[in-house]
TORKOL-4160 file (C-alpha; in steps of 0.2 Angstrom, whole numbers, padded with zeros to 4 digits, m for minus):
323
<pt num="1" X="0128" Y="m0001" Z="0050"/>
<pt num="2" X="0111" Y="m0003" Z="0058"/>
<pt num="3" X="0108" Y="0016" Z="0054"/>
<pt num="4" X="0111" Y="0013" Z="0036"/>
<pt num="5" X="0099" Y="m0001" Z="0036"/>
<pt num="6" X="0086" Y="0010" Z="0044"/>
<pt num="7" X="0089" Y="0024" Z="0031"/>
<pt num="8" X="0087" Y="0011" Z="0017"/>
<pt num="9" X="0070" Y="0005" Z="0024"/>
<pt num="10" X="0064" Y="0023" Z="0025"/>
<pt num="11" X="0069" Y="0027" Z="0008"/>
<pt num="12" X="0061" Y="0011" Z="0001"/>
<pt num="13" X="0045" Y="0016" Z="0010"/>
<pt num="14" X="0045" Y="0033" Z="0003"/>
<pt num="15" X="0049" Y="0027" Z="m0015"/>
<pt num="16" X="0034" Y="0014" Z="m0014"/>
<pt num="17" X="0023" Y="0028" Z="m0008"/>
<pt num="18" X="0028" Y="0040" Z="m0021"/>
<pt num="19" X="0023" Y="0028" Z="m0035"/>
<pt num="20" X="0005" Y="0030" Z="m0029"/>
<pt num="21" X="0002" Y="0044" Z="m0042"/>
<pt num="22" X="m0016" Y="0048" Z="m0040"/>
<pt num="23" X="m0021" Y="0046" Z="m0021"/>
<pt num="24" X="m0005" Y="0046" Z="m0011"/>
<pt num="25" X="m0007" Y="0039" Z="0007"/>
<pt num="26" X="m0003" Y="0051" Z="0021"/>
<pt num="27" X="0012" Y="0047" Z="0031"/>
<pt num="28" X="0002" Y="0048" Z="0047"/>
<pt num="29" X="m0007" Y="0032" Z="0042"/>
<pt num="30" X="0008" Y="0023" Z="0034"/>
<pt num="31" X="0021" Y="0026" Z="0047"/>
<pt num="32" X="0011" Y="0017" Z="0061"/>
<pt num="33" X="0010" Y="0002" Z="0050"/>
<pt num="34" X="0029" Y="0002" Z="0047"/>
<pt num="35" X="0031" Y="0004" Z="0066"/>
<pt num="36" X="0019" Y="m0011" Z="0069"/>
<pt num="37" X="0030" Y="m0022" Z="0057"/>
<pt num="38" X="0046" Y="m0017" Z="0066"/>
<pt num="39" X="0039" Y="m0020" Z="0084"/>
<pt num="40" X="0023" Y="m0029" Z="0086"/>
<pt num="41" X="0024" Y="m0041" Z="0071"/>
<pt num="42" X="0042" Y="m0044" Z="0073"/>
<pt num="43" X="0042" Y="m0047" Z="0092"/>
<pt num="44" X="0027" Y="m0059" Z="0092"/>
<pt num="45" X="0033" Y="m0068" Z="0077"/>
<pt num="46" X="0050" Y="m0071" Z="0085"/>
<pt num="47" X="0042" Y="m0078" Z="0101"/>
<pt num="48" X="0030" Y="m0089" Z="0092"/>
<pt num="49" X="0043" Y="m0095" Z="0079"/>
<pt num="50" X="0055" Y="m0099" Z="0093"/>
<pt num="51" X="0043" Y="m0109" Z="0104"/>
<pt num="52" X="0037" Y="m0119" Z="0089"/>
<pt num="53" X="0055" Y="m0122" Z="0083"/>
<pt num="54" X="0060" Y="m0128" Z="0100"/>
<pt num="55" X="0045" Y="m0140" Z="0101"/>
<pt num="56" X="0050" Y="m0147" Z="0084"/>
<pt num="57" X="0068" Y="m0149" Z="0090"/>
<pt num="58" X="0062" Y="m0160" Z="0104"/>
<pt num="59" X="0055" Y="m0172" Z="0091"/>
<pt num="60" X="0067" Y="m0170" Z="0077"/>
<pt num="61" X="0085" Y="m0165" Z="0074"/>
<pt num="62" X="0090" Y="m0147" Z="0073"/>
<pt num="63" X="0092" Y="m0147" Z="0054"/>
<pt num="64" X="0074" Y="m0154" Z="0051"/>
<pt num="65" X="0067" Y="m0143" Z="0064"/>
<pt num="66" X="0075" Y="m0127" Z="0056"/>
<pt num="67" X="0068" Y="m0132" Z="0039"/>
<pt num="68" X="0051" Y="m0136" Z="0045"/>
<pt num="69" X="0050" Y="m0119" Z="0055"/>
<pt num="70" X="0056" Y="m0109" Z="0040"/>
<pt num="71" X="0045" Y="m0117" Z="0027"/>
<pt num="72" X="0029" Y="m0122" Z="0037"/>
<pt num="73" X="0029" Y="m0111" Z="0053"/>
<pt num="74" X="0036" Y="m0094" Z="0049"/>
<pt num="75" X="0026" Y="m0090" Z="0034"/>
<pt num="76" X="0009" Y="m0091" Z="0042"/>
<pt num="77" X="0014" Y="m0084" Z="0058"/>
<pt num="78" X="0023" Y="m0069" Z="0051"/>
<pt num="79" X="0010" Y="m0065" Z="0038"/>
<pt num="80" X="m0004" Y="m0066" Z="0050"/>
<pt num="81" X="0004" Y="m0054" Z="0062"/>
<pt num="82" X="0009" Y="m0042" Z="0048"/>
<pt num="83" X="m0008" Y="m0044" Z="0040"/>
<pt num="84" X="m0016" Y="m0039" Z="0057"/>
<pt num="85" X="m0008" Y="m0022" Z="0055"/>
<pt num="86" X="m0016" Y="m0020" Z="0037"/>
<pt num="87" X="m0033" Y="m0025" Z="0044"/>
<pt num="88" X="m0032" Y="m0012" Z="0058"/>
<pt num="89" X="m0027" Y="0001" Z="0045"/>
<pt num="90" X="m0041" Y="m0004" Z="0034"/>
<pt num="91" X="m0054" Y="m0002" Z="0047"/>
<pt num="92" X="m0047" Y="0014" Z="0053"/>
<pt num="93" X="m0046" Y="0021" Z="0035"/>
<pt num="94" X="m0064" Y="0016" Z="0033"/>
<pt num="95" X="m0070" Y="0025" Z="0048"/>
<pt num="96" X="m0060" Y="0040" Z="0043"/>
<pt num="97" X="m0067" Y="0039" Z="0025"/>
<pt num="98" X="m0085" Y="0041" Z="0032"/>
<pt num="99" X="m0080" Y="0057" Z="0041"/>
<pt num="100" X="m0069" Y="0065" Z="0028"/>
<pt num="101" X="m0078" Y="0058" Z="0012"/>
<pt num="102" X="m0062" Y="0051" Z="0006"/>
<pt num="103" X="m0055" Y="0034" Z="0001"/>
<pt num="104" X="m0040" Y="0030" Z="0012"/>
<pt num="105" X="m0036" Y="0012" Z="0009"/>
<pt num="106" X="m0043" Y="0006" Z="m0008"/>
<pt num="107" X="m0036" Y="m0002" Z="m0023"/>
<pt num="108" X="m0021" Y="m0011" Z="m0028"/>
<pt num="109" X="m0009" Y="0003" Z="m0025"/>
<pt num="110" X="m0015" Y="0007" Z="m0008"/>
<pt num="111" X="m0013" Y="m0012" Z="m0004"/>
<pt num="112" X="0005" Y="m0012" Z="m0010"/>
<pt num="113" X="0009" Y="0004" Z="0000"/>
<pt num="114" X="0003" Y="m0002" Z="0016"/>
<pt num="115" X="0009" Y="m0020" Z="0013"/>
<pt num="116" X="0026" Y="m0014" Z="0009"/>
<pt num="117" X="0026" Y="m0002" Z="0024"/>
<pt num="118" X="0023" Y="m0016" Z="0037"/>
<pt num="119" X="0035" Y="m0028" Z="0027"/>
<pt num="120" X="0049" Y="m0015" Z="0027"/>
<pt num="121" X="0047" Y="m0013" Z="0046"/>
<pt num="122" X="0047" Y="m0031" Z="0049"/>
<pt num="123" X="0062" Y="m0035" Z="0038"/>
<pt num="124" X="0072" Y="m0022" Z="0046"/>
<pt num="125" X="0069" Y="m0029" Z="0063"/>
<pt num="126" X="0073" Y="m0047" Z="0057"/>
<pt num="127" X="0089" Y="m0041" Z="0049"/>
<pt num="128" X="0095" Y="m0033" Z="0065"/>
<pt num="129" X="0092" Y="m0049" Z="0074"/>
<pt num="130" X="0102" Y="m0058" Z="0060"/>
<pt num="131" X="0116" Y="m0045" Z="0062"/>
<pt num="132" X="0117" Y="m0048" Z="0081"/>
<pt num="133" X="0118" Y="m0067" Z="0078"/>
<pt num="134" X="0128" Y="m0069" Z="0061"/>
<pt num="135" X="0137" Y="m0053" Z="0059"/>
<pt num="136" X="0139" Y="m0038" Z="0047"/>
<pt num="137" X="0141" Y="m0048" Z="0031"/>
<pt num="138" X="0124" Y="m0057" Z="0033"/>
<pt num="139" X="0116" Y="m0041" Z="0037"/>
<pt num="140" X="0123" Y="m0032" Z="0022"/>
<pt num="141" X="0118" Y="m0047" Z="0010"/>
<pt num="142" X="0100" Y="m0047" Z="0017"/>
<pt num="143" X="0098" Y="m0028" Z="0016"/>
<pt num="144" X="0104" Y="m0027" Z="m0002"/>
<pt num="145" X="0096" Y="m0042" Z="m0010"/>
<pt num="146" X="0081" Y="m0046" Z="0002"/>
<pt num="147" X="0076" Y="m0029" Z="0007"/>
<pt num="148" X="0060" Y="m0030" Z="m0003"/>
<pt num="149" X="0055" Y="m0048" Z="0001"/>
<pt num="150" X="0043" Y="m0046" Z="0016"/>
<pt num="151" X="0036" Y="m0031" Z="0007"/>
<pt num="152" X="0032" Y="m0042" Z="m0008"/>
<pt num="153" X="0024" Y="m0055" Z="0003"/>
<pt num="154" X="0013" Y="m0044" Z="0013"/>
<pt num="155" X="0008" Y="m0033" Z="m0002"/>
<pt num="156" X="m0003" Y="m0048" Z="m0008"/>
<pt num="157" X="m0013" Y="m0047" Z="0009"/>
<pt num="158" X="m0014" Y="m0028" Z="0006"/>
<pt num="159" X="m0021" Y="m0030" Z="m0012"/>
<pt num="160" X="m0034" Y="m0042" Z="m0005"/>
<pt num="161" X="m0040" Y="m0029" Z="0007"/>
<pt num="162" X="m0038" Y="m0015" Z="m0005"/>
<pt num="163" X="m0049" Y="m0023" Z="m0018"/>
<pt num="164" X="m0064" Y="m0025" Z="m0005"/>
<pt num="165" X="m0071" Y="m0007" Z="m0009"/>
<pt num="166" X="m0070" Y="m0011" Z="m0028"/>
<pt num="167" X="m0081" Y="m0026" Z="m0028"/>
<pt num="168" X="m0100" Y="m0027" Z="m0025"/>
<pt num="169" X="m0102" Y="m0045" Z="m0020"/>
<pt num="170" X="m0102" Y="m0048" Z="m0001"/>
<pt num="171" X="m0094" Y="m0064" Z="m0004"/>
<pt num="172" X="m0080" Y="m0057" Z="m0013"/>
<pt num="173" X="m0077" Y="m0044" Z="0001"/>
<pt num="174" X="m0074" Y="m0058" Z="0013"/>
<pt num="175" X="m0065" Y="m0070" Z="0001"/>
<pt num="176" X="m0053" Y="m0057" Z="m0007"/>
<pt num="177" X="m0043" Y="m0053" Z="0009"/>
<pt num="178" X="m0042" Y="m0072" Z="0013"/>
<pt num="179" X="m0035" Y="m0075" Z="m0004"/>
<pt num="180" X="m0023" Y="m0061" Z="m0002"/>
<pt num="181" X="m0017" Y="m0068" Z="0015"/>
<pt num="182" X="m0016" Y="m0086" Z="0008"/>
<pt num="183" X="m0006" Y="m0079" Z="m0007"/>
<pt num="184" X="0006" Y="m0070" Z="0005"/>
<pt num="185" X="0009" Y="m0086" Z="0015"/>
<pt num="186" X="0012" Y="m0097" Z="0000"/>
<pt num="187" X="0024" Y="m0084" Z="m0008"/>
<pt num="188" X="0033" Y="m0083" Z="0008"/>
<pt num="189" X="0034" Y="m0101" Z="0010"/>
<pt num="190" X="0040" Y="m0103" Z="m0008"/>
<pt num="191" X="0054" Y="m0090" Z="m0005"/>
<pt num="192" X="0060" Y="m0099" Z="0011"/>
<pt num="193" X="0059" Y="m0116" Z="0003"/>
<pt num="194" X="0070" Y="m0110" Z="m0011"/>
<pt num="195" X="0082" Y="m0102" Z="0001"/>
<pt num="196" X="0083" Y="m0118" Z="0011"/>
<pt num="197" X="0086" Y="m0129" Z="m0004"/>
<pt num="198" X="0096" Y="m0118" Z="m0016"/>
<pt num="199" X="0102" Y="m0103" Z="m0006"/>
<pt num="200" X="0104" Y="m0087" Z="m0016"/>
<pt num="201" X="0093" Y="m0093" Z="m0029"/>
<pt num="202" X="0079" Y="m0087" Z="m0018"/>
<pt num="203" X="0083" Y="m0069" Z="m0023"/>
<pt num="204" X="0080" Y="m0073" Z="m0041"/>
<pt num="205" X="0062" Y="m0078" Z="m0036"/>
<pt num="206" X="0061" Y="m0061" Z="m0027"/>
<pt num="207" X="0066" Y="m0052" Z="m0042"/>
<pt num="208" X="0053" Y="m0061" Z="m0053"/>
<pt num="209" X="0040" Y="m0056" Z="m0040"/>
<pt num="210" X="0045" Y="m0038" Z="m0040"/>
<pt num="211" X="0044" Y="m0038" Z="m0059"/>
<pt num="212" X="0026" Y="m0044" Z="m0058"/>
<pt num="213" X="0022" Y="m0031" Z="m0046"/>
<pt num="214" X="0029" Y="m0018" Z="m0058"/>
<pt num="215" X="0017" Y="m0024" Z="m0071"/>
<pt num="216" X="0002" Y="m0024" Z="m0059"/>
<pt num="217" X="0006" Y="m0006" Z="m0053"/>
<pt num="218" X="0007" Y="0000" Z="m0071"/>
<pt num="219" X="m0009" Y="m0009" Z="m0075"/>
<pt num="220" X="m0018" Y="m0002" Z="m0060"/>
<pt num="221" X="m0012" Y="0016" Z="m0063"/>
<pt num="222" X="m0020" Y="0014" Z="m0080"/>
<pt num="223" X="m0036" Y="0009" Z="m0072"/>
<pt num="224" X="m0036" Y="0024" Z="m0060"/>
<pt num="225" X="m0032" Y="0036" Z="m0075"/>
<pt num="226" X="m0047" Y="0030" Z="m0085"/>
<pt num="227" X="m0058" Y="0031" Z="m0069"/>
<pt num="228" X="m0053" Y="0049" Z="m0066"/>
<pt num="229" X="m0056" Y="0054" Z="m0084"/>
<pt num="230" X="m0073" Y="0045" Z="m0086"/>
<pt num="231" X="m0080" Y="0048" Z="m0069"/>
<pt num="232" X="m0076" Y="0067" Z="m0069"/>
<pt num="233" X="m0082" Y="0070" Z="m0086"/>
<pt num="234" X="m0100" Y="0073" Z="m0080"/>
<pt num="235" X="m0093" Y="0084" Z="m0066"/>
<pt num="236" X="m0084" Y="0095" Z="m0078"/>
<pt num="237" X="m0100" Y="0096" Z="m0088"/>
<pt num="238" X="m0110" Y="0101" Z="m0073"/>
<pt num="239" X="m0097" Y="0114" Z="m0068"/>
<pt num="240" X="m0091" Y="0105" Z="m0052"/>
<pt num="241" X="m0073" Y="0105" Z="m0059"/>
<pt num="242" X="m0065" Y="0117" Z="m0072"/>
<pt num="243" X="m0061" Y="0111" Z="m0090"/>
<pt num="244" X="m0043" Y="0115" Z="m0085"/>
<pt num="245" X="m0043" Y="0103" Z="m0070"/>
<pt num="246" X="m0052" Y="0090" Z="m0080"/>
<pt num="247" X="m0038" Y="0090" Z="m0093"/>
<pt num="248" X="m0023" Y="0089" Z="m0081"/>
<pt num="249" X="m0030" Y="0078" Z="m0067"/>
<pt num="250" X="m0028" Y="0061" Z="m0076"/>
<pt num="251" X="m0010" Y="0064" Z="m0081"/>
<pt num="252" X="0002" Y="0065" Z="m0066"/>
<pt num="253" X="0016" Y="0074" Z="m0076"/>
<pt num="254" X="0003" Y="0088" Z="m0081"/>
<pt num="255" X="m0002" Y="0090" Z="m0063"/>
<pt num="256" X="0016" Y="0091" Z="m0057"/>
<pt num="257" X="0021" Y="0104" Z="m0070"/>
<pt num="258" X="0005" Y="0114" Z="m0066"/>
<pt num="259" X="0010" Y="0114" Z="m0048"/>
<pt num="260" X="0028" Y="0118" Z="m0052"/>
<pt num="261" X="0022" Y="0133" Z="m0063"/>
<pt num="262" X="0012" Y="0140" Z="m0048"/>
<pt num="263" X="0027" Y="0138" Z="m0036"/>
<pt num="264" X="0039" Y="0146" Z="m0048"/>
<pt num="265" X="0027" Y="0161" Z="m0050"/>
<pt num="266" X="0026" Y="0163" Z="m0031"/>
<pt num="267" X="0008" Y="0158" Z="m0031"/>
<pt num="268" X="0009" Y="0147" Z="m0016"/>
<pt num="269" X="m0009" Y="0150" Z="m0010"/>
<pt num="270" X="m0016" Y="0145" Z="m0026"/>
<pt num="271" X="m0004" Y="0130" Z="m0027"/>
<pt num="272" X="m0011" Y="0124" Z="m0010"/>
<pt num="273" X="m0029" Y="0126" Z="m0015"/>
<pt num="274" X="m0026" Y="0117" Z="m0031"/>
<pt num="275" X="m0018" Y="0102" Z="m0022"/>
<pt num="276" X="m0033" Y="0101" Z="m0010"/>
<pt num="277" X="m0045" Y="0103" Z="m0025"/>
<pt num="278" X="m0037" Y="0090" Z="m0035"/>
<pt num="279" X="m0036" Y="0078" Z="m0020"/>
<pt num="280" X="m0055" Y="0080" Z="m0018"/>
<pt num="281" X="m0059" Y="0078" Z="m0036"/>
<pt num="282" X="m0048" Y="0062" Z="m0037"/>
<pt num="283" X="m0057" Y="0055" Z="m0022"/>
<pt num="284" X="m0074" Y="0059" Z="m0030"/>
<pt num="285" X="m0070" Y="0050" Z="m0046"/>
<pt num="286" X="m0065" Y="0034" Z="m0036"/>
<pt num="287" X="m0080" Y="0035" Z="m0025"/>
<pt num="288" X="m0091" Y="0037" Z="m0039"/>
<pt num="289" X="m0083" Y="0022" Z="m0048"/>
<pt num="290" X="m0084" Y="0009" Z="m0033"/>
<pt num="291" X="m0101" Y="0014" Z="m0028"/>
<pt num="292" X="m0109" Y="0016" Z="m0045"/>
<pt num="293" X="m0122" Y="0003" Z="m0043"/>
<pt num="294" X="m0124" Y="0003" Z="m0024"/>
<pt num="295" X="m0127" Y="0022" Z="m0020"/>
<pt num="296" X="m0134" Y="0024" Z="m0002"/>
<pt num="297" X="m0137" Y="0040" Z="0008"/>
<pt num="298" X="m0120" Y="0040" Z="0017"/>
<pt num="299" X="m0111" Y="0037" Z="0000"/>
<pt num="300" X="m0121" Y="0051" Z="m0008"/>
<pt num="301" X="m0116" Y="0062" Z="0007"/>
<pt num="302" X="m0098" Y="0058" Z="0004"/>
<pt num="303" X="m0099" Y="0064" Z="m0014"/>
<pt num="304" X="m0109" Y="0080" Z="m0010"/>
<pt num="305" X="m0096" Y="0084" Z="0003"/>
<pt num="306" X="m0082" Y="0082" Z="m0010"/>
<pt num="307" X="m0091" Y="0093" Z="m0022"/>
<pt num="308" X="m0093" Y="0106" Z="m0009"/>
<pt num="309" X="m0074" Y="0104" Z="m0005"/>
<pt num="310" X="m0069" Y="0106" Z="m0023"/>
<pt num="311" X="m0080" Y="0122" Z="m0024"/>
<pt num="312" X="m0072" Y="0129" Z="m0007"/>
<pt num="313" X="m0055" Y="0127" Z="m0015"/>
<pt num="314" X="m0059" Y="0136" Z="m0031"/>
<pt num="315" X="m0066" Y="0122" Z="m0042"/>
<pt num="316" X="m0078" Y="0123" Z="m0057"/>
<pt num="317" X="m0087" Y="0139" Z="m0062"/>
<pt num="318" X="m0081" Y="0148" Z="m0046"/>
<pt num="319" X="m0066" Y="0153" Z="m0056"/>
<pt num="320" X="m0075" Y="0155" Z="m0072"/>
<pt num="321" X="m0067" Y="0139" Z="m0080"/>
<pt num="322" X="m0083" Y="0129" Z="m0082"/>
<pt num="323" X="m0089" Y="0124" Z="m0099"/>
């Protein structure tokens, strides 16, 4: 039964990652965040929640202590420990981005992917504990109906961090992650309050939140698509990318069918070069967008590096496609 739960969590993680159509996060960055949620965040949250719950039980009855712990203690404790993984991932991604000229943790989708990763890991560990304490039925119900709950909570923290590169105000760069974490705590507390007072109705709240995330994802993907089209236009005119690449890059399905065509024709080398070239072009578009009015030498170096990488993998007039 636990093995099925692990498989479910992994499938959920791969599904959410796959929705990131334009700048998919590498598993070598996502998996450690998942593991943090399953181990560090779950363990420290369990210890702290237990200690505070025991303290409350000493001054109130067990029912009141359980309610207070669920609504007022667990949400901030758990979201802070899960959010710590996102902060570490954001810092590491920023350092990697300086070296590679890429954007590893940026935007709403990246925030949702990393927030979901740590949430899936945490909820799996939490449900295993419930399985040991309350049995198989409780485990199954929580896995089926509540598998996205922690992912939904912590995605707000991820979105707050992911929007940092997209704003110029230094104040907003500090405030947005705080707002995201506060929103995660409030949503978590609301879910636990609803579960404490109305039981399964909490899963309806979770469903409504997931629907809102779907709307946010669709809207952000539209923003990314427009960004790719607008920011790469001058790159196409300058010959950095080909007109063919410019036509297919903003449309996920066009790129997918292009890759599929290369594979079916046995042109595997060209397929690998195209993926590398398109990855660099998308990163170039996003970097140009977020740094449009704040160019610095290091940011200009990133863009120059990406332009060279596009050329190395057959971009622009190197293949005679420039217009």
